[in-house]
C-alpha positions, 0 to 999 in steps of 0.5 A: 129852595123848598122841595115839596113831597107829595105823602101818598096815604095807604091802605092794608089788604091784609093783616094778620096779628101774631103774639106779642114779642120780648119788646112789646110788639105784636108781630105782623103780616099785612100786605100794604097799597098805596093810594093816590090820595095824600099829603104835601110835606115842604123841607128847607134845609141849609147846612150849618158850619160843623160843631153847630147844634141842628134847628128842627123848626115844624108846622101844619095847618092842623090843630091835632098834630104835634109841631114839636119832638113827638111828631115822626117828621121831627124823628126822622129829621133828628135821625137822619142829620145824626147818621150824616154827621150834618147839621143843619137848620131845617123848616118842615111845613106838612100840608095835611090833606089825609085824615089823623090817626085813621088807619092810613099811615098818614104820619108815617108817609108824612115822615118818609116825605121829610126824609126824602125832601131832606135829602134832597135838600142837603145834596147828600142821600143814605145807603137805602139799608140806612133810610130804612132802618131809620124808617124803621126806629121812626115808626112801624109803617114808615118803611113802606113808604120808601118803597110804594106800591104793592108792600109786603109788609112782616116783623112788626110791619117794617120788613117790607118788601116790594110786590108785583104791583096790583093793577090800577083800582077803583077805590073808596075810603070811608072816614068814620068820626070815631078814633081808634086806639091802636094800642086798645085794638091789641090789648083787646085782641091779646085777650081774645086770643087768651079767651079762645073766642067762639069767633075765632074757632068758627072763622071759616078757613082756606082748604090749606087752613093758613090760621091753624099751627103756631101764629109765627108760622102762620104769619110766614106761610100768610106772607109767601102765600100773599106774594105768591098770589099777586104774583100769579099769571094771567092768562090775559091776551094783548091785541095787535097793538100790544097795549091792553085793553082797559077791560081786560085790565080791570078783570085782571085788578080782579083776578089778582084780588081774588087770589089774596082772597082766596089766600086767605086775605082777612084784617084780624083788627076787625075782629075786636074792632068792630066789636067796641064800634058797631057801626064800622061794621054797618059802613063796611057793608055799605062799601059792600053793598051792590051799585044799581048795575049789580055790581058789589065791591071786589073787596072791602075791609078796615086799613089797620087798625081803623077807623078807616074803611075801604072798598076796592072797585071795578069801575069808577060808576062802582066807587061812585055809587059807594060814596053816594051810598056813605054821603047819603049816611053823613060819612066822610069819604075819599074817591081816589085808586091804587098806586104803583110803586113806578108812578109812585116814584114818578110823580112823588117830587112836585106840586102837581095835584093832578094824582 
């Protein structure tokens, strides 16, 4: 029997970069958000006799995805079998529907889906702390997909904590035809910091000056402030049935996003990536533009190091207008929405395409 697992995309609502660490990684603070758009990962696993070597077979419908031990699905399956002390024949197929290396975490999500499917196929689950450890060893973004919804990421992004979920919000993802090298983006960032660039010095700061002081202190403070922003009480009254009107839920999403903006939410990568790829700045401005009814995006930014960008909108009509603007420029787009933690887990297993 095969287990099919939905493998969601993510965006970064904010991403702050700290100093390089001794292990070569950079310290980060970020707010992840899962989206409805997804790949599918199909897993079949059969236990083999004790002492037998495990066998892993990997296929994908996308020719640019490696189907050997370079793939995150392969890596996490190997690690999980070792931790479980089980030999098994594992077959994994990635039904790729998301862009490769676009800043949406698709490969990391595939790995988390493979782990979940493997455990289900074998009828054995690792303790949560071991799952998160294996995920972190596989890739910095993998652990967030073992939580889902709105997630705070610290360390190099792998130290994850659930945040109060952002209410369902309309989202448009723009996928330009360029590929951004994340290692190069980090090198450009380091060079920018070493130069003490005017762009950095002139950046607008919130009143609490979160960007001042040692970088590690800044990241810790940002993490606390973002968590507080998403936990902010909302003055929303239920009607007589106790059901919140959809318009009030949209207002709540907007208020929370504005709280994040006031809390200093930015993507530091934009300072260097937009310099290397000026066309991305233009796409961001397109995402921000007003719709025919006069509404603009609540928030728009680069996701991760790119090249994907996203906008969050009050209504489906605003999102559709953004899609039309981008498509008129020949830019590939996804019209989607944010997915909270409860829905993320409730719909993870199965074939249904309804998200």
